N, C-alpha and C positions, 0 to 999 in steps of 0.2 A: 229270230229274225227281226225283231223291233230293236234288240240292243245292236245288232248289225248296222242297221240304218241310222241309229242314233249315232255309233261311232263315225260312219260315213259321213253325216252330216255336220257334226262337231269338227272333224278333220278338215272337211271342205272350206268350213268358215275360217279356221284357223290357218289354212294355207293360203287363202285368199288374202288374210290379214298379213301374215308374214311376208308372201311375195309382193303386196303392196309396199310394205316397209322397205324392202331390199329396192324396188324398181324406182322408188322416191330417191334413192341414193344412186342408183346404177345409171339410169337414163341421162341425168344432165352431166355426170361424170364421163360417160361413154362419149358423149358429144363434145365434151371439153377435149377429151384425150384426141379424138378423130381432128378437130381442128388445130390442136398443138402439133401432131404429126404433120399436117398438111403445111403448116408454115415453117416447119423444119427445126422445131424445138428438139426433137429426138437426136436429130444430128449434131446441135450444138452441144447437148449433155454428153453424148458419146464421144465427142471431140474433148471434152473438160476431163473426162474419166479417163481418156487413153494414158497420160502420164503416170496415172495411179496404178495401172493394171501390172506394171512390171514388179511392185511390190509382192504381188500374189503369183508372180511367175508366169504372166499372160502377155501376150503381144499387145501393142496399143489398140489395135482395130477391134479387139474385144470389148473395149468401152462401148462401142456402138450396138453390140450384140447385147450387153447388159442392161443398157441404158433403154434399148427398145422392149426388152422384157420387163424392166421396171415401170415404163410409162405405158405400155400396151397390155401384153400378156405373154405368157411362156411361149406360145406358138410364135407370136410375132418375134420374139428374139430367136427361136430355133430357125426361122426363114432366113435370117440376117447369116446365121451361124453356117448353114449349109452353103449359103452363098460364098462364106468366107473360106471354107474347107479347101475349096478348089485352088486357093492361092497360098494356102499357108497349112502345112501338115501338123496336125495337133496330136500330141502324145495322149495316152489314156489319163495319166495324171492331170494334164492341162484341161483336158475336156471334164473330169471329175471336179476339178476345183471350180471351174466356170459353172457348171451344172449346180453345184452346191450352193453358190452365191445366187444363182437365178431363182433356186426352190425357196430360199430364204427371203429373198427380195423381189418380187415381181407383181405386176397388177397392182402397184401401189396406190394410184387415185383411187380405185374403187375399194380395194380390200382395207387401206387406211381410213376410208370414209365410213366402212361398215364398222371397223374398230371405234372409231370416233362416236358412232351412234350408239355404241354399248355404255359409253361413258368413260373410255380409255383417251387421256390427252393426245392430240394429234402429234405435238413435238416428241412425246416420249415414244409413240409407236414408229413414228419415222426413224427416230435415231436409232431404237431398237433393231429395225429390220436391216436398215442400210449398214450401221455400223456391226450388227452381229454377221451379216453377209460378207463385208470386208475380212472381219476378225477370223471366222471360219475359213475362209479362203487362204488368210495368211498361214494359219495352222495347218492345213492340209497341204499347201505347198511346201512348206518346212518340212513336214513329215514326210511326204513322199520323196523330197529331194535328198533328205539325210538317210532314208533307208534304201533309196534308189528303186522305189517302187513303182510299177505302172509306167515306165518309160518308152514301152512299145507304142508303135502308132496306133492311134484309135481307129475303129473299125465303125463307119457309119452306116447304120442300117434305115434310118428314118428319112423319107424323102418328102418334102412338102407337094402335095396336089396343086393343081391349077387353082387360082384364086380370082374371084371377081372383084377387081379393085375399085368399080364405079361405085357411085354413092348409092344408086338402087341396090346394088349387090351387098353393099356394107348395111343398109338398113335392114334387108330381108336376114342377113346374117345375125344381126342384133335381136330381131323379131324371134327367130328360131331358138336363141339363146335365152331369151325371157320365157318362152314356152316351156322350155325343157327346165328351167329353174322351177317353174310352179309345180312341173309333174313330179320332179324330184322331192320337192319340199312336201307336197301333198303325200307322196309313198312315205316317207320319213315321219311325217307327223302320224300317218295312218298306222304305220307299223309302232311306234312308240305309245300311242293311245292303247292299241291291242295288248301289247306287252304289259303295259301299266295296269290295265284291268285285270289281265291274266296273273299279276305280280311277278312275272319274269324279270321286268325292269327292276324290281327290288333285289331280286336274286342277283342280277348283273352288278346292282350297285354295290352290295355287299362284298362281292369279289373285288370291285376295283377299289374299294375304300381304303384299304391300307396303302395301296399306291399313290391315290391321290391325297391322303393325308400327309404322307411324305413330302408333297410337293406344296402341301399349304392349302388344299381344297377340301370341301366336303363331299359327301356321295352325291349331292344334289347336282353337282357339276358334272358327273360322270357321262350321262347320255349325251349332252351337247358336245362334250369335250371329244366323245370318240367318234361322233358324227363327223367333226371338224377334222379329227386326225385322219380318218379314211376317206373322206369325201371333199374336204375343202372347207376354207374359211367363209365362203359365200353362204353355204348352207348352215354349217355351225354357228356362224355369227349371226345368220337371221333368226335363227332359233333361240339364240342367247339373247337378243333384242327382245323377243317376245316373253322370254323368262324372266328378264329384268323388269319389264313393264307390267308383268304379272306378279312380281315381287316373289319369285320362286327361288332365285338365285340373290346371295348376299353380295355386297361391293366387293368384298375380297374373292370370293369365287369368280365370279364376272371379270375381274381384273386379271387374275392368275390364269383364268381359262383362256381369255384373248391372248394373253402375252405368250401363252404356251402354243396356242394354235398359229400366232405370227410366226413363230419360228419353224414349227413342223406341222405341215397340215396335208391334206390330199396324199398320203403316204403311199397308196396303191397306185393310182393313175399317173401321177405326175413321176413318181421314181421309175416306174416301168418306161415311160416316154423318154427319160434321160439315158436310160440303159441303151435305148435304140440309137442314140447318137454317139454311144462309145464310152459312156461314163462307167465308173467301178461302183458296184452297187455297196462295197464296203465304205465308201466314202459318202455317196449322196443317200443312203439309209442308216447304216449303223453309225458311221462318223457324225451326220446331222442329229441323230437322236442323243448319242452322248454329248454333243455340244450342246443341244437344248437343255439337257438335264443339268450340265454344269452351269448354264446360264440361269436357269430357274431356281437352282440352289443359291447362287450369288445374289439373286433378286429377293428371295425368301430373308436372306440374311439382312439386305438393306431394309426391307419392309418392318423387321423386327425394331428396328432403331428409329421409325418414323412415327410422329405423332398422328392423330387424326387429320389434324389440319395439314400437315405436310403430305398425307397420303392424297390429300385431294389435288396436289399439284400434279399428281399422276392420274387420278380417277375420280370423276364427278358423275354421280349418276344421273342418267338422264330423266327428265320428269315429262 
């Protein structure tokens, strides 16, 4: 019983500390994003993206959808998408391309700030996520067009509920999100502490070690990488920051783990959400994972030619 309360106490302290780190990033960024949205910056970015969307086989109006997702979050982008569907019939291929681009590049103000706090340079993570999203969209669009796949009309199952767009409603929604973040982080850290003491985490790490080594990471990066892949970069990134500051992760592990999570994270919730708007699981899950694997191998090849000083152009450990 004493051991249980000891784990609970340590977990609570770690959860408060990790949540505090995240909220220092998320609160000011959330306020900034709200202000940008109110003054029409999202619409401006959407208009700028419109001419480029034809390159990935999408109509210009999807530029606003992607811009909304990148600046706000996935749900914001999908609200715009659902309002667009009534005037433009999307095929399954088009929805899959758009969904894949959103999954790779969304919530950038917050998620890029979290990545920067781990030590990854902000210019690199922005280039990686936006550039990779566009490249993945081009590859999928060409692939589907060349083989004539998924050309049937998309079936939209997800409908947004009524939203309180008032300032007080926005504040309440943010507070609910922050409390949920604390609960999830507390649960994750508690589970990790318990599994670590029972040596289950060591067993999991040994099973994941071969795959991580192939991607250039050590077994120490396994727990946080798996959290990010399944639950999202906010939770995985928050714990990565904690592990970096406690010297549990090396510079290379931190950089590669954040890079991997930037391309593929929240594989369960976000993937299922995109299926409900008519996207094909083949593209948004398997296609994205194959694409991520290819990008990671290319990045490893690049890192092998960089000196320590050159590596610092991409990553600088926070102190």
